N, CA and C atoms as a LAMMPS dump frame, in Angstrom:
ITEM: TIMESTEP
0
ITEM: NUMBER OF ATOMS
492
ITEM: BOX BOUNDS ff ff ff
-5.0000000000000000e+02 5.0000000000000000e+02
-5.0000000000000000e+02 5.0000000000000000e+02
-5.0000000000000000e+02 5.0000000000000000e+02
ITEM: ATOMS id mol type element x y z
1 1 1 N 478.927 -48.027 327.176
2 1 2 C 478.143 -48.921 327.647
3 1 3 C 476.629 -48.62 327.43
4 2 1 N 475.565 -49.102 327.011
5 2 2 C 474.52 -48.891 326.566
6 2 3 C 473.323 -49.768 327.13
7 3 1 N 472.076 -49.34 327.475
8 3 2 C 471.267 -50.358 328.045
9 3 3 C 470.492 -50.65 326.926
10 4 1 N 469.845 -51.886 326.975
11 4 2 C 468.921 -52.781 325.671
12 4 3 C 468.431 -53.816 326.558
13 5 1 N 467.23 -54.344 325.833
14 5 2 C 466.604 -55.462 326.381
15 5 3 C 467.246 -56.647 326.04
16 6 1 N 467.251 -57.709 327.088
17 6 2 C 468.104 -58.937 326.813
18 6 3 C 467.547 -59.754 325.901
19 7 1 N 468.324 -60.454 325.236
20 7 2 C 467.744 -61.842 324.176
21 7 3 C 468.335 -62.805 324.156
22 8 1 N 467.823 -64.072 323.88
23 8 2 C 468.378 -65.202 323.686
24 8 3 C 469.92 -65.308 323.774
25 9 1 N 470.397 -64.594 322.749
26 9 2 C 472.048 -64.544 322.659
27 9 3 C 472.91 -64.168 323.547
28 10 1 N 472.094 -63.516 324.595
29 10 2 C 472.579 -63.018 325.914
30 10 3 C 472.963 -63.701 326.952
31 11 1 N 471.902 -65.065 327.055
32 11 2 C 471.732 -65.734 328.161
33 11 3 C 473.204 -66.203 328.666
34 12 1 N 474.096 -67.187 327.884
35 12 2 C 475.499 -67.52 328.276
36 12 3 C 476.07 -66.517 328.979
37 13 1 N 476.392 -65.063 328.193
38 13 2 C 476.996 -64.026 328.974
39 13 3 C 476.46 -63.579 330.409
40 14 1 N 475.11 -63.525 330.303
41 14 2 C 474.26 -63.235 331.824
42 14 3 C 474.646 -64.119 332.631
43 15 1 N 474.695 -65.192 332.358
44 15 2 C 474.777 -66.24 333.465
45 15 3 C 476.231 -66.294 334
46 16 1 N 477.155 -65.91 332.979
47 16 2 C 478.554 -65.907 333.558
48 16 3 C 478.716 -64.678 334.433
49 17 1 N 478.18 -63.53 333.959
50 17 2 C 478.383 -62.333 334.989
51 17 3 C 477.761 -62.704 336.284
52 18 1 N 476.577 -63.088 336.234
53 18 2 C 475.75 -63.581 337.609
54 18 3 C 476.601 -64.498 338.373
55 19 1 N 477.25 -65.374 337.842
56 19 2 C 478.102 -66.234 338.583
57 19 3 C 479.6 -65.667 339.378
58 20 1 N 479.983 -65.011 338.391
59 20 2 C 481.31 -63.939 338.661
60 20 3 C 480.884 -62.938 339.981
61 21 1 N 479.641 -62.341 339.518
62 21 2 C 479.418 -61.303 340.555
63 21 3 C 479.093 -61.962 342.242
64 22 1 N 478.081 -63.274 341.845
65 22 2 C 477.713 -63.781 343.174
66 22 3 C 479.071 -64.172 343.989
67 23 1 N 480.048 -65.049 343.233
68 23 2 C 480.747 -65.362 344.108
69 23 3 C 481.661 -64.265 344.497
70 24 1 N 482.065 -62.945 343.787
71 24 2 C 482.785 -62.115 344.635
72 24 3 C 481.972 -61.295 345.602
73 25 1 N 480.893 -61.317 345.373
74 25 2 C 479.915 -60.8 346.446
75 25 3 C 479.687 -61.458 347.786
76 26 1 N 479.319 -62.797 347.566
77 26 2 C 478.765 -63.672 348.646
78 26 3 C 479.636 -64.916 348.984
79 27 1 N 480.715 -65.142 348.311
80 27 2 C 481.762 -66.269 348.819
81 27 3 C 481.971 -66.034 350.552
82 28 1 N 482.212 -64.669 350.757
83 28 2 C 482.991 -64.501 351.893
84 28 3 C 481.53 -64.552 352.894
85 29 1 N 480.421 -64.662 352.568
86 29 2 C 479.499 -64.51 353.364
87 29 3 C 478.673 -65.909 353.544
88 30 1 N 478.544 -66.743 352.324
89 30 2 C 477.941 -68.101 352.548
90 30 3 C 478.765 -68.98 352.409
91 31 1 N 480.121 -68.808 351.725
92 31 2 C 480.859 -69.975 351.007
93 31 3 C 480.715 -70.283 349.608
94 32 1 N 481.846 -70.792 349.2
95 32 2 C 481.864 -71.075 347.696
96 32 3 C 481.05 -71.895 347.281
97 33 1 N 480.79 -73.063 348.232
98 33 2 C 479.881 -74.236 347.702
99 33 3 C 478.417 -73.648 347.923
100 34 1 N 477.935 -72.817 348.634
101 34 2 C 476.622 -72.441 348.81
102 34 3 C 476.385 -71.659 347.537
103 35 1 N 477.332 -70.555 347.256
104 35 2 C 477.257 -69.789 346.255
105 35 3 C 477.195 -70.555 344.778
106 36 1 N 478.07 -71.632 344.795
107 36 2 C 477.643 -72.465 343.44
108 36 3 C 476.331 -72.735 343.1
109 37 1 N 475.995 -73.448 344.365
110 37 2 C 474.789 -74.089 344.632
111 37 3 C 473.416 -73.237 344.008
112 38 1 N 473.634 -71.96 344.408
113 38 2 C 472.502 -71.117 344.424
114 38 3 C 472.796 -70.631 342.762
115 39 1 N 473.942 -70.205 342.285
116 39 2 C 474.021 -69.937 340.949
117 39 3 C 473.869 -70.825 340.187
118 40 1 N 473.903 -72.162 340.258
119 40 2 C 473.53 -73.415 339.444
120 40 3 C 471.992 -73.445 339.319
121 41 1 N 471.392 -73.386 340.479
122 41 2 C 469.72 -73.144 340.193
123 41 3 C 469.301 -71.933 339.789
124 42 1 N 469.685 -70.76 340.527
125 42 2 C 468.865 -69.536 340.092
126 42 3 C 469.205 -68.985 338.683
127 43 1 N 470.556 -69.263 338.517
128 43 2 C 471.155 -68.385 337.211
129 43 3 C 471.437 -69.66 336.129
130 44 1 N 470.806 -70.454 335.929
131 44 2 C 470.873 -71.446 334.957
132 44 3 C 470.32 -71.049 333.807
133 45 1 N 470.549 -71.407 332.709
134 45 2 C 470.34 -70.751 331.398
135 45 3 C 468.623 -70.94 331.359
136 46 1 N 468.386 -72.064 331.679
137 46 2 C 466.789 -72.53 331.862
138 46 3 C 466.069 -71.326 332.454
139 47 1 N 466.661 -71.273 333.887
140 47 2 C 465.712 -69.93 334.651
141 47 3 C 466.057 -68.77 333.857
142 48 1 N 467.143 -68.133 333.511
143 48 2 C 467.117 -66.982 332.758
144 48 3 C 466.308 -67.063 331.537
145 49 1 N 466.132 -68.026 330.887
146 49 2 C 465.382 -68.002 329.435
147 49 3 C 463.883 -67.696 329.758
148 50 1 N 463.225 -68.355 331.05
149 50 2 C 462.141 -67.88 331.595
150 50 3 C 461.807 -66.456 331.582
151 51 1 N 462.785 -65.551 331.789
152 51 2 C 462.453 -64.246 332.351
153 51 3 C 462.301 -63.447 330.935
154 52 1 N 462.654 -63.96 329.672
155 52 2 C 462.626 -63.248 328.725
156 52 3 C 461.212 -62.879 328.118
157 53 1 N 460.569 -64.089 328.366
158 53 2 C 458.923 -63.669 328.051
159 53 3 C 458.132 -63.545 329.206
160 54 1 N 458.479 -63.365 330.337
161 54 2 C 457.721 -63.273 331.625
162 54 3 C 456.921 -61.751 331.453
163 55 1 N 455.598 -61.886 331.32
164 55 2 C 454.637 -60.965 331.277
165 55 3 C 454.839 -59.803 332.16
166 56 1 N 454.529 -58.656 331.9
167 56 2 C 455.023 -57.672 332.589
168 56 3 C 456.093 -57.216 333.558
169 57 1 N 457.169 -57.413 332.534
170 57 2 C 458.453 -57.278 333.194
171 57 3 C 459.704 -57.062 332.067
172 58 1 N 460.834 -56.605 332.659
173 58 2 C 461.608 -55.846 332.014
174 58 3 C 463.051 -56.689 332.266
175 59 1 N 463.786 -57.109 331.264
176 59 2 C 465.068 -57.674 331.362
177 59 3 C 466.089 -57.177 330.418
178 60 1 N 466.992 -56.352 331.582
179 60 2 C 467.989 -55.543 330.543
180 60 3 C 469.626 -55.904 330.869
181 61 1 N 470.314 -55.263 329.8
182 61 2 C 471.553 -55.73 329.931
183 61 3 C 472.282 -54.313 329.658
184 62 1 N 473.39 -54.159 330.091
185 62 2 C 474.269 -53.223 330.062
186 62 3 C 475.204 -53.723 328.669
187 63 1 N 475.586 -53.116 327.824
188 63 2 C 476.609 -53.875 326.814
189 63 3 C 477.468 -52.623 326.016
190 64 1 N 478.606 -53.04 325.945
191 64 2 C 479.506 -52.184 325.451
192 64 3 C 479.881 -52.455 323.733
193 65 1 N 479.066 -53.684 323.146
194 65 2 C 479.442 -54.22 321.974
195 65 3 C 480.516 -54.983 322.039
196 66 1 N 481.019 -55.405 323.037
197 66 2 C 482.005 -56.327 323.29
198 66 3 C 481.769 -57.552 324.248
199 67 1 N 480.954 -56.933 325.369
200 67 2 C 480.526 -57.794 326.381
201 67 3 C 479.386 -57.103 327.253
202 68 1 N 478.916 -57.969 328.281
203 68 2 C 477.702 -57.519 329.057
204 68 3 C 478.637 -57.344 330.177
205 69 1 N 477.818 -56.023 330.885
206 69 2 C 478.483 -55.591 331.839
207 69 3 C 477.988 -55.277 333.155
208 70 1 N 476.353 -55.59 332.531
209 70 2 C 475.569 -55.411 333.911
210 70 3 C 473.998 -55.992 333.637
211 71 1 N 473.223 -56.564 334.327
212 71 2 C 472.107 -56.838 334.239
213 71 3 C 471.158 -56.415 335.401
214 72 1 N 469.95 -56.599 334.793
215 72 2 C 468.726 -55.958 335.593
216 72 3 C 467.507 -56.693 335.21
217 73 1 N 466.716 -57.091 336.435
218 73 2 C 465.286 -57.618 336.131
219 73 3 C 464.356 -57.395 337.213
220 74 1 N 463.404 -56.887 336.273
221 74 2 C 462.281 -56.061 337.077
222 74 3 C 460.758 -56.503 336.948
223 75 1 N 459.899 -56.618 337.67
224 75 2 C 458.499 -56.722 337.051
225 75 3 C 457.384 -55.989 337.744
226 76 1 N 456.572 -55.801 336.989
227 76 2 C 455.416 -54.974 337.644
228 76 3 C 454.222 -55.764 338.374
229 77 1 N 454.219 -55.204 339.543
230 77 2 C 453.283 -56.088 340.442
231 77 3 C 451.72 -54.982 340.692
232 78 1 N 450.765 -55.156 341.318
233 78 2 C 449.574 -54.537 341.911
234 78 3 C 449.264 -53.591 340.557
235 79 1 N 448.638 -54.426 339.615
236 79 2 C 448.237 -53.871 338.668
237 79 3 C 448.983 -52.613 337.898
238 80 1 N 450.341 -52.531 338.261
239 80 2 C 451.181 -51.687 337.437
240 80 3 C 451.542 -50.692 338.479
241 81 1 N 451.045 -50.634 339.528
242 81 2 C 451.582 -49.418 340.571
243 81 3 C 452.938 -49.46 341.246
244 82 1 N 453.222 -50.851 341.107
245 82 2 C 454.542 -51.005 341.97
246 82 3 C 455.443 -52.269 340.975
247 83 1 N 457.055 -51.679 341.167
248 83 2 C 457.866 -52.437 340.367
249 83 3 C 458.337 -53.203 341.3
250 84 1 N 459.051 -54.484 341.181
251 84 2 C 459.946 -55.115 342.157
252 84 3 C 461.171 -55.363 341.304
253 85 1 N 462.212 -55.016 341.802
254 85 2 C 463.194 -54.84 341.23
255 85 3 C 464.202 -56.224 341.474
256 86 1 N 464.02 -57.325 341.006
257 86 2 C 464.404 -58.484 341.137
258 86 3 C 466.04 -58.827 341.115
259 87 1 N 466.61 -58.009 340.288
260 87 2 C 467.939 -58.322 340.111
261 87 3 C 468.662 -56.761 339.57
262 88 1 N 469.97 -56.755 339.918
263 88 2 C 470.64 -55.526 339.515
264 88 3 C 471.783 -55.841 339.77
265 89 1 N 473.029 -56.387 339.032
266 89 2 C 474.311 -56.842 339.106
267 89 3 C 475.129 -56.041 337.962
268 90 1 N 476.18 -56.032 338.452
269 90 2 C 477.401 -55.217 337.572
270 90 3 C 478.587 -56.131 337.435
271 91 1 N 479.431 -56.484 336.648
272 91 2 C 480.698 -57.165 336.661
273 91 3 C 481.396 -56.185 338.087
274 92 1 N 482.298 -57.004 338.752
275 92 2 C 483.148 -56.463 340.099
276 92 3 C 483.796 -55.46 339.252
277 93 1 N 484.624 -55.893 338.15
278 93 2 C 485.53 -54.795 337.266
279 93 3 C 485.143 -53.802 337.104
280 94 1 N 483.657 -53.535 336.529
281 94 2 C 483.01 -52.515 336.4
282 94 3 C 482.335 -51.501 337.211
283 95 1 N 482.067 -51.923 338.415
284 95 2 C 481.578 -51.416 339.485
285 95 3 C 482.073 -50.105 339.502
286 96 1 N 481.002 -48.962 340.082
287 96 2 C 481.679 -47.726 340.618
288 96 3 C 481.656 -46.812 339.294
289 97 1 N 481.285 -47.224 337.943
290 97 2 C 481.3 -46.618 336.727
291 97 3 C 480.02 -45.918 336.281
292 98 1 N 478.773 -46.287 337.155
293 98 2 C 477.612 -45.485 336.431
294 98 3 C 476.45 -46.707 335.93
295 99 1 N 477.25 -47.855 335.704
296 99 2 C 476.255 -49.019 334.985
297 99 3 C 475.259 -49.025 335.649
298 100 1 N 475.225 -49.405 337.014
299 100 2 C 474.318 -49.873 337.791
300 100 3 C 473.002 -48.575 337.724
301 101 1 N 473.839 -47.357 337.983
302 101 2 C 472.65 -46.347 337.664
303 101 3 C 471.721 -46.152 336.563
304 102 1 N 472.495 -46.645 335.468
305 102 2 C 471.732 -46.591 334.117
306 102 3 C 470.886 -47.765 334.085
307 103 1 N 471.217 -48.806 334.35
308 103 2 C 470.204 -49.945 334.721
309 103 3 C 468.983 -49.717 335.362
310 104 1 N 469.499 -49.141 336.422
311 104 2 C 468.055 -48.669 337.372
312 104 3 C 467.369 -47.45 336.778
313 105 1 N 468.148 -46.546 336.031
314 105 2 C 467.183 -45.584 335.255
315 105 3 C 466.548 -46.358 334.183
316 106 1 N 467.073 -47.08 333.683
317 106 2 C 466.084 -47.808 332.667
318 106 3 C 464.991 -48.414 332.872
319 107 1 N 464.904 -49.312 334.218
320 107 2 C 464.268 -50.166 334.825
321 107 3 C 463.043 -49.461 335.004
322 108 1 N 463.193 -48.419 335.825
323 108 2 C 462.07 -47.015 336.02
324 108 3 C 461.434 -46.568 334.963
325 109 1 N 462.124 -46.128 334.002
326 109 2 C 461.549 -45.637 332.904
327 109 3 C 460.445 -46.626 331.894
328 110 1 N 461.019 -47.869 332.11
329 110 2 C 460.291 -49.043 331.468
330 110 3 C 458.965 -49.518 332.272
331 111 1 N 458.542 -48.724 333.317
332 111 2 C 457.274 -48.817 334.062
333 111 3 C 456.67 -47.201 334.4
334 112 1 N 456.366 -46.639 333.21
335 112 2 C 456.158 -45.162 333.553
336 112 3 C 454.691 -44.609 334.272
337 113 1 N 454.015 -46.039 334.498
338 113 2 C 452.775 -46.178 335.309
339 113 3 C 453.071 -46.16 337.153
340 114 1 N 454.17 -46.85 337.051
341 114 2 C 454.367 -47.092 338.634
342 114 3 C 454.294 -46.069 339.613
343 115 1 N 454.095 -46.229 340.627
344 115 2 C 454.599 -44.843 341.736
345 115 3 C 455.581 -45.331 343.005
346 116 1 N 455.992 -46.434 342.634
347 116 2 C 456.897 -47.343 343.655
348 116 3 C 457.667 -48.416 343.341
349 117 1 N 459.138 -48.209 343.464
350 117 2 C 459.758 -49.551 343.253
351 117 3 C 460.333 -49.961 344.562
352 118 1 N 460.376 -51.438 344.546
353 118 2 C 460.818 -52.153 345.944
354 118 3 C 461.948 -53.136 345.379
355 119 1 N 462.477 -53.511 346.279
356 119 2 C 463.546 -54.437 346.149
357 119 3 C 464.127 -55.055 347.42
358 120 1 N 464.658 -56.191 347.663
359 120 2 C 464.976 -56.809 348.661
360 120 3 C 466.752 -57.07 348.68
361 121 1 N 467.306 -57.006 349.575
362 121 2 C 468.75 -57.189 349.71
363 121 3 C 469.352 -57.678 350.802
364 122 1 N 470.162 -58.661 350.778
365 122 2 C 470.761 -59.389 352.062
366 122 3 C 471.508 -58.384 352.721
367 123 1 N 471.142 -58.475 353.904
368 123 2 C 471.764 -57.539 354.924
369 123 3 C 472.997 -57.644 355.022
370 124 1 N 473.952 -58.223 354.638
371 124 2 C 475.36 -58.297 354.467
372 124 3 C 475.965 -57.768 353.231
373 125 1 N 474.942 -57.454 352.381
374 125 2 C 475.599 -56.921 350.986
375 125 3 C 475.778 -55.305 351.201
376 126 1 N 476.615 -55.059 352.019
377 126 2 C 476.568 -53.42 352.264
378 126 3 C 476.912 -52.754 350.994
379 127 1 N 477.516 -53.14 350.006
380 127 2 C 477.913 -52.488 348.8
381 127 3 C 476.781 -52.022 347.922
382 128 1 N 475.591 -53.244 348.038
383 128 2 C 474.589 -52.941 347.26
384 128 3 C 473.589 -51.871 348.186
385 129 1 N 473.525 -52.276 349.595
386 129 2 C 472.581 -51.251 350.16
387 129 3 C 473.188 -49.825 350.028
388 130 1 N 474.519 -49.456 350.29
389 130 2 C 475.032 -48.141 349.761
390 130 3 C 474.724 -47.588 348.677
391 131 1 N 474.61 -48.413 347.46
392 131 2 C 474.149 -48.128 346.08
393 131 3 C 472.66 -47.751 346.205
394 132 1 N 471.961 -48.561 346.723
395 132 2 C 470.354 -48.44 346.576
396 132 3 C 469.971 -47.073 347.49
397 133 1 N 470.741 -46.704 348.693
398 133 2 C 470.33 -45.534 349.496
399 133 3 C 470.901 -44.352 348.716
400 134 1 N 472.013 -44.42 348.041
401 134 2 C 472.62 -43.255 347.073
402 134 3 C 471.557 -42.749 346.048
403 135 1 N 470.819 -43.938 345.631
404 135 2 C 469.917 -43.797 344.675
405 135 3 C 468.417 -43.646 344.962
406 136 1 N 468.147 -43.157 346.37
407 136 2 C 466.913 -42.639 346.953
408 136 3 C 466.148 -43.862 347.625
409 137 1 N 466.486 -44.809 347.513
410 137 2 C 465.739 -45.931 348.37
411 137 3 C 466.163 -45.977 349.618
412 138 1 N 465.098 -46.368 350.433
413 138 2 C 464.83 -46.202 352.047
414 138 3 C 464.091 -47.527 352.423
415 139 1 N 464.99 -47.87 353.8
416 139 2 C 464.425 -49.278 354.034
417 139 3 C 463.286 -48.916 354.771
418 140 1 N 462.378 -50.094 354.301
419 140 2 C 461.133 -50.208 355.063
420 140 3 C 461.054 -50.834 356.432
421 141 1 N 461.377 -50.212 357.568
422 141 2 C 461.749 -50.741 358.993
423 141 3 C 460.258 -51.694 359.301
424 142 1 N 460.589 -52.62 359.567
425 142 2 C 459.625 -53.582 360.002
426 142 3 C 458.708 -54.314 358.936
427 143 1 N 459.012 -54.047 357.414
428 143 2 C 458.767 -54.823 356.246
429 143 3 C 460.009 -55.955 356.059
430 144 1 N 459.607 -57.101 356.278
431 144 2 C 460.269 -58.034 356.124
432 144 3 C 460.383 -58.784 354.845
433 145 1 N 461.505 -59.14 354.185
434 145 2 C 461.292 -59.577 352.878
435 145 3 C 460.563 -60.988 352.621
436 146 1 N 460.106 -60.909 351.511
437 146 2 C 459.454 -62.265 351.119
438 146 3 C 460.378 -63.082 351.103
439 147 1 N 461.437 -63.53 350.789
440 147 2 C 462.566 -64.286 350.589
441 147 3 C 463.469 -64.411 351.709
442 148 1 N 463.874 -65.552 352.018
443 148 2 C 464.904 -65.658 352.996
444 148 3 C 466.204 -65.421 352.155
445 149 1 N 467.21 -64.713 352.325
446 149 2 C 468.624 -64.676 351.708
447 149 3 C 468.782 -66.248 351.819
448 150 1 N 470.032 -66.518 350.869
449 150 2 C 470.913 -67.624 351.164
450 150 3 C 471.402 -68.212 352.489
451 151 1 N 471.214 -66.931 353.615
452 151 2 C 471.774 -67.471 355.024
453 151 3 C 470.612 -68.033 355.614
454 152 1 N 469.573 -67.988 355.104
455 152 2 C 468.188 -68.448 355.981
456 152 3 C 467.498 -67.163 356.758
457 153 1 N 467.946 -65.977 356.831
458 153 2 C 467.586 -64.856 357.548
459 153 3 C 466.666 -63.937 356.317
460 154 1 N 465.714 -63.403 356.842
461 154 2 C 464.929 -62.624 355.79
462 154 3 C 465.891 -61.584 355.394
463 155 1 N 465.393 -61.03 354.146
464 155 2 C 466.054 -60.123 353.392
465 155 3 C 465.931 -58.641 353.73
466 156 1 N 466.423 -57.697 353.722
467 156 2 C 465.989 -56.305 354.188
468 156 3 C 464.966 -55.685 352.695
469 157 1 N 464.118 -54.854 353.222
470 157 2 C 463.224 -54.537 352.106
471 157 3 C 463.507 -53.177 352.152
472 158 1 N 463.628 -52.444 350.591
473 158 2 C 463.845 -50.947 350.495
474 158 3 C 462.982 -50.481 349.589
475 159 1 N 462.513 -49.535 349.394
476 159 2 C 461.538 -48.952 348.701
477 159 3 C 461.988 -47.224 348.402
478 160 1 N 461.46 -47.029 347.134
479 160 2 C 461.564 -45.67 346.298
480 160 3 C 460.131 -44.95 345.637
481 161 1 N 459.746 -44.123 346.175
482 161 2 C 458.822 -43.606 345.312
483 161 3 C 459.125 -43.115 344.203
484 162 1 N 458.156 -43.117 343.21
485 162 2 C 458.413 -42.611 341.644
486 162 3 C 457.533 -41.689 341.269
487 163 1 N 457.989 -40.668 340.493
488 163 2 C 456.793 -39.606 339.968
489 163 3 C 456.213 -40.525 339.052
490 164 1 N 454.815 -40.483 339.185
491 164 2 C 454.025 -41.258 338.295
492 164 3 C 452.965 -40.807 337.838
């Protein structure tokens, strides 16, 4: 797998990856119907397309030449001092092979001026939490997520300082 910037031609594959990954991750937590509702809204081609041209952002895919195996989206805030990781997903069949780490590294390299990276994660997504903690993220205790998870509960906030 190699990491590159996403383009228009990738949107259908990105959507398919997100739908599959969300169902594998969240069906047991929210139920199939709720996950379908979320992916239809959040991961529509139109919604994904807006990210391709969003200023101060990076939309990446992990590609092996045959398929998209992972996707990440992040944007710079606070005048470039902070990066918010909005999405990082890897196909369930490819998880545990270093793809998520490659995407995360490329996100960080895409924002050399940033001094911190922040993300929000659903409390019940223990596999993602383990991944982020293994990659140097620390939970910001008392820092409530800006977005409620699909459960309606606030998400957990994690941060990682960056050498900048």
